[in-house]
N, C-alpha and C positions, 0 to 999 in steps of 0.2 A: 412755462409750456402748459397750455390749457387745451384739453381734448373735450369736444362736445359731441353728443350723440343725437341722431335724428333719423327719421325714416327717409330713405333715398328718394330722389326725384329723377325724372329723365335727364336733367342737367348733370347728374353724376355719372352718366353712362360711360364716358371715356375713362374717367378715373377708376371706376369699378373694373373695367376690362384690363386696364394697366396693372392693377393690383393682382388680378388673377394671373396675368402673364408673368409676373415676377414671384409667384408662389408655387413652388414645386412640392408635391407630396413625397415624403421620404420612402425609401425602400431600395431593394437591389436595382429596380428600374424606377427612376424618378420620373413622375409624370406631372403635367400641368393640365388642369381642367379649365379650358378657356371658353369664353362666350363672345365670339366674333360673328358678325360685326355689330351686334346689339345685345348688350347684357340682358335687358329686360325681356327679350324675345324668348329666352329659355325659362322664364318664370312660370309660364302657363303650364308647362309639363310637370311642375312640382306640385300643383294643386290649384283649385279654383280660387283660393284665397292665399296670397303671398305678400309678405312684408320683407323689405330689405332694409336692414339697420346699418347705418354707416357711422364711423367715428372720424371726426375731422379735427385737425390741428391747424389753426389759422387758414381754414378753407381747404387744406389738403386732406384727401381721403387716406387714412392710415389703417383702417380696419373695416371689416364688413361681416355680417352674419344674416342668414335668411331664416325666416319663420314661415312655414307653409302649413296649411290645414287642408286635409283631403280625406274623403271617406275611404276606409279600409274595413276588412273583416277582422273583428276581434271576437274570438271564441265562436265564430260562425255567424256573428251578428254585425250588421253595418254600424259603424261608429266613426265620428269625425275624430281623426288623430292628427296631432301635430308632427311636423318634421323640422328639425334644426340642422342646418347645413351651411355650406359655403363659408365656414368660419375661416377668415384670413386676417392676419395682422402683419403690417409692414415689419420687416426684420429689425429695423432700428427702434421699434416700439415694443418688441416682445420683452416680457419680464417687467413691465411697468404697471401692472395691475389693470391693464386695459381690458382684459377678458372679464374680470370680475365686474368692472363697471358696465361693460356691455351687457352682461347677464342681468344686472340690475334694471337696465332699460328693457330688456326682453321680458323681465318679470312684469313690468308695467304694461307691456303690450299683451301679455298673457292674461291680464285681468279682464279682457273682453269676453272671456268664457267660451271661446270657440272650441277649445280642446282642453281636456284635463290632463292627458298624458301625451308624451312625444317619443319619437324614435330618432336615432342618429347613428352614424357610423364613424369609427376612427380607424385609420389605416394601421394594421398590425405593425408593431415596431416603432410607431411614432411615440417615443417615450415622453417627449415634451408635452404633447397634447394629452396623453394619458395621465401625466403627472398633474397638470393644471386642472383638468376637468374631472378626474376620477380620484387619483391617489391623494392629492393635496388641495382638494377643492375648498373654497372658502365657505363659511356657513351661509352666506347670502345666496350662494349659487344652488341650482337644482341638483338633485341626486341622480347620478349616472349608475345604472346597474346593467351588468353584462347579460345579454340575452342569448347570443349565439355568434358564431363566426359566419362571415359572408365571403364566398369565393366568387370573384369575378373571373370568368373563363373567356379568354380571347381565342376563338377558333379561326384558323386561317381559311380563307375562301379560295378555292382553286377554280381558276377560269381556264377552260380547255378550248382549244381551237375546234371549230365545227360544232360547238354546242348549239342546241336549238335556239331559235330567235325569242322564244318565250317559255315560261315555265310549263311543265307538263301537268300542272295541277291548278286548281282555281285559287286565286289570291286577290284580295280586295278588302274594302272597308267591312267593318263588322255588320253582319245582318242579324236578323232575329234568331236563327238557329245558333249562331256563335254566341250571342249574348245570353241565350238560355243556357248554353253549356257552361259558360263562365259563371253564371249565377248558381248553377247546380254544384260545380266542382271547386270554384274559387274559395268558398268558405272552409275548405279542408286545410287551408294554410292561414296562419296568423299573418296579418299585415297585407294580405292580398288586396291589390288596388281595385277600386270601383270607378269606372268611367262609363257614363251613359252612351257615349259615342267617341271613343278615343281618336283624337285628331291625328291625321298623318300616319296611321298604322295600317299596314296591309296584313291581313290574316290568312294563315294557311290552316288546313285541318286534315285530320286522318279519319277515315270512315271505315267501318266494318259492318258488313251486311246492311248497308244503307243508313247506319247510325253513326253520328259524330262521336268519336271516342278520344279525340285529342285536338287541341287548339293552341296556336301560338301566333304572335304578331311580329312583323319586322317593323321596327320603329327607327327610322333614319332621322336623326336630329342634327346632322352635320351642318345644316344651313345656319344653325345658331348656337351649336354647342360642340366643342372639339376636345379630343384627347390628344395631347402633344407629348412626345418623348422628350424629356428634358435632359436626362443623362443616365448612364449605367454606372454601377459600382466598378471598381478597378478590375475585378476578375471578369465580369461580363464584358466590359469594354475591350479587354484584351482578347477574350475568346470569341467575340461577336463575328469577326470576319470568317474564322474557321468554322464556327457553328453554322453560319449561313450557307457555307459551301456544302456541308454534308447533311443538313437537316432535311427530313421529309415532312416536317411540321411547319408551323408559322416561322417566318424569318424575323429576326430582330431588326427593326427599322433603325435608320441613322438618327442620332440625336437632333432635335429641332424639327422633326417631321411630324405632321398631324396624321393620325391614323384614319384611314377611310373605313369607318365602322358604322354599324347599326346594332340596335339592341334586339335581342329575342325577348319579347315582352308577353305578359299575360299567359305564361306557359302552364298548360294544364293537360294532364294525361289521365284518363279514366283508370281508377284502381292503381295509380302509380305504376302502370305497366311500362317497364323499360323499353320494350320493343316499340311502343307507341312514341315514347320520348325520342328514341333514336330516329324514327321516321319523321317526326316533327322537325328535329334539328337538320336532317338531310334536306327537307323542303326549304327551310329557312336559308340554308347554305346555297341552295340552287337559286333561290330568289335573290340573295345577296350577290351571287355571281352575275346574274342578269343586270343588277344595278352597278356592277363594276366596283364593288366594295372589297376591302382587303381582309377585314375581320368581322366576325359575328361575336357580340358580347352577350353572355348569359350569366345570370346570377343565381346561385343556389346556396342555401345555408348548409352548415355541416351536417345537420340532422335530416336534410331532405333526401328521401329515398331515390330521387332521380339524379342526384349528383354523380353517381357512378356511371350512369348512362351517358351523361355529357362528357365525362372525363375520357370516355372511349374514343373521342375525337381528337385526342392529343392536344389539348389547349395549353396556352400560356396562362398561368394562374396568378391572381393578385388577391391577397387576403386582407379583409378588414374585419372589424368586430362590430356587431350590432348592439347598441345600448338602448334601453328605455331611459327616458329622462322625465323627471317630474319635480315640481315644487311641492310644498307641503299639502296643498289642496288636492293633489292627484297622486299621492304617494302609494295608493293601492293599485295603480295601473299595472305595475309589474307583477304583483302578487296574484292578480286575478287572471292572468294569462294561463290557459291550460296547456297541455303537452303537444298541441299541434306544431309541426315544424313551421318556421317562419319563411315567408317568401316576400322579401323587400324588393320592390321593383327598381332595378338599376336605372331605368330611363327617367325616373322621377327624382333622382338624387341630385 
């Protein structure tokens, strides 16, 4: 059995989508992150430069990983940072040193010098991934270091009969005032993304005395990226029908269903004012209702002062851990990060 590695081509599209459809993320709620109907359509959101690495055995795709490089704020300064994601291995090939060999190929791609350091996430409780990548990593693999926890908050969108035909606030592509606000306040977060003109994002804002004091965008990627409920653990599966009868919050969808979701992106509130954050979320929810979406997804690190404001909307929470990743030539990347809370953009993962 001989596994070979190479950069994916459009001809690998169907095989990549099939691998994702058969790879569920562990947890009390098992989810699949799919890319239908075109795997590569979702790569642009990850960054202006993206490479997809595939492992093949006799032509069959048995593993994949993505390397993307995009500008982020590091200590308040723009810097090109790498992101490693979409790590998937066919179940029948797990435990065969495939991951270590794949990272050897990623190290070769890393030699282009586009980024010195990387970030990634691992779902909390994924003991297998933590063991292979962190606890028992091989010397040839990069070093993973824990930065913070990332909470994905799924807030239910309520659609009421008789609601207005359109939002009661302005929403649209980023204009100069929005971009100026993001440039002024985005640097207060580590890893905050920089896009000159984010594609497909509709922005809302909060104003006080004619001044913009908060900005966020609704980024609907459902045309090329889906979150699918794969299964619930035994307790949740048993309780789901009863929970859905009595809950006033988001319902638990049936297994196999794709969530109608959009991301709350580029989230900024002046002075980390929780009242501004709550108003931004309310506007995003109203816009999501107009788009007939079911859930709004927001991401906050554990040290983000706005996490509590978002939790007031009674979300379903999904926890991951943020790691910095570096080979020897970028091992200072983690140590030079100052104390600013991280804001890793969910829509780019």
